[in-house]
C-alpha positions in Angstrom: -5.6 17.9 13.5 -5.9 15.4 16.3 -5.3 11.7 15.7 -7.6 9.1 17.1 -5.2 8.4 19.9 -5.4 12.1 20.9 -9.2 12.0 21.0 -10.6 12.4 24.5 -14.1 11.5 25.5 -15.6 13.1 28.6 -18.8 12.5 30.4 -19.8 15.2 33.0 -16.2 16.6 32.8 -14.5 13.3 33.5 -12.3 11.7 31.0 -13.3 8.2 29.8 -10.3 5.9 29.7 -9.6 4.4 26.3 -9.3 0.6 26.4 -8.4 -1.9 23.7 -11.3 -4.2 24.7 -14.2 -4.2 27.1 -16.2 -7.1 28.6 -19.9 -6.1 29.0 -22.7 -8.5 29.8 -20.9 -11.5 28.4 -19.8 -9.8 25.2 -16.2 -8.8 24.5 -16.2 -5.5 22.5 -12.9 -4.5 20.9 -12.2 -1.1 19.6 -12.7 -2.2 16.0 -15.7 -4.5 16.6 -14.0 -7.3 14.8 -15.5 -9.8 17.3 -12.4 -12.0 17.0 -11.7 -12.1 20.8 -15.4 -12.7 21.5 -15.5 -15.6 19.1 -12.2 -17.0 20.6 -13.9 -16.8 24.1 -17.0 -18.6 22.8 -14.9 -21.3 21.3 -13.0 -21.8 24.6 -16.3 -22.1 26.5 -17.9 -24.4 24.0 -14.8 -26.7 23.7 -14.8 -27.2 27.4 -18.4 -28.1 27.5 -18.2 -30.4 24.4 -15.5 -32.3 26.1 -17.8 -32.8 29.1 -20.6 -33.9 26.8 -18.4 -36.4 25.0 -17.3 -37.9 28.3 -20.8 -38.4 29.7 -22.6 -39.0 26.4 -22.7 -42.8 26.8 -24.9 -42.3 29.9 -27.6 -40.5 27.9 -30.4 -41.4 25.4 -30.5 -39.3 22.2 -33.2 -37.1 23.8 -31.2 -36.5 26.9 -28.0 -35.8 24.9 -29.9 -33.2 22.8 -31.1 -31.6 26.0 -27.6 -31.3 27.5 -26.4 -29.7 24.1 -29.4 -27.3 24.1 -28.7 -26.4 27.8 -25.0 -26.2 28.0 -23.7 -25.5 24.5 -26.3 -23.8 22.3 -26.9 -20.8 24.6 -23.2 -20.0 24.4 -23.2 -20.1 20.6 -26.3 -17.9 20.4 -26.0 -15.5 23.3 -26.4 -11.9 22.1 -25.8 -12.9 18.5 -28.1 -10.0 17.4 -25.3 -7.8 18.4 -22.2 -9.6 17.2 -23.8 -11.6 14.4 -22.3 -9.7 11.5 -19.1 -11.8 11.5 -16.4 -12.4 9.1 -16.7 -15.5 7.0 -13.8 -17.0 8.9 -15.4 -16.4 12.3 -18.7 -17.7 11.0 -17.0 -20.9 9.8 -15.1 -21.4 13.1 -18.4 -21.3 15.0 -20.2 -23.5 12.5 -17.4 -26.1 12.9 -18.1 -26.2 16.6 -21.8 -27.0 16.0 -20.8 -29.6 13.4 -18.5 -31.2 15.9 -21.3 -31.6 18.4 -23.4 -33.7 15.9 -21.5 -37.0 16.1 -21.2 -36.5 19.9 -24.9 -36.0 20.4 -25.9 -38.8 17.9 -23.2 -41.2 19.1 -22.3 -41.9 15.5 -20.7 -40.4 12.5 -22.5 -37.4 11.1 -24.0 -37.3 7.6 -25.9 -34.9 5.4 -29.2 -35.5 7.1 -28.0 -35.3 10.8 -29.1 -31.7 11.2 -32.6 -32.7 10.2 -32.5 -35.7 12.5 -31.6 -33.5 15.3 -34.0 -30.6 14.3 -31.0 -28.2 14.2 -30.4 -25.3 11.8 -27.0 -23.8 11.1 -25.8 -21.0 13.3 -25.9 -18.4 10.6 -29.6 -19.1 10.0 -30.2 -18.9 13.8 -28.5 -15.5 13.8 -30.7 -14.2 11.0 -33.8 -15.6 12.7 -32.8 -13.8 15.9 -32.3 -10.5 14.1 -35.6 -10.8 12.3 -37.4 -11.5 15.6 -35.7 -8.6 17.3 -36.7 -6.2 14.4 -40.3 -7.5 14.5 -40.5 -6.9 18.2 -39.0 -3.5 17.9 -41.4 -2.5 15.1 -44.4 -3.8 17.0 -43.5 -2.2 20.4 -43.0 -5.6 22.0 -39.7 -4.5 23.6 -38.9 -1.8 26.2 -39.2 1.7 24.6 -35.4 2.3 24.8 -35.0 -0.6 22.4 -38.0 0.0 20.2 -36.9 3.6 19.6 -33.8 2.4 17.6 -36.2 1.3 14.8 -39.1 3.1 13.5 -41.7 2.2 10.9 
């Protein structure tokens, strides 16, 4: 019997090269779909942008600082999260810590229990669940292209 390393996939008679990871449309897919490398890449991008936000924060009002966060940081934390959103508890905590770190930067003060409410933010896990629910709703109601809607049927 062949092992997984002996397995060969072909399309139109041409072998498909086996790779350990693949970068596609901003998502890093590894062969086990663990998402660790993707989460690491997100963390690197977000950390750089949080550094920028921290350095320029004193120039902004709260409204402007929220806008900078919403424009430069949040999209990275949420991009394609319907695909990679089933994370390990560790990866989920790592991403949440990043969002939590942004709170005192945006508010220009120490964070407290009510800061997410003050900012109108929700935790990233809640956002991922909302995004998945929205995607499923759109698929079931034919509000997406057919190739996506065909994945789910009522």
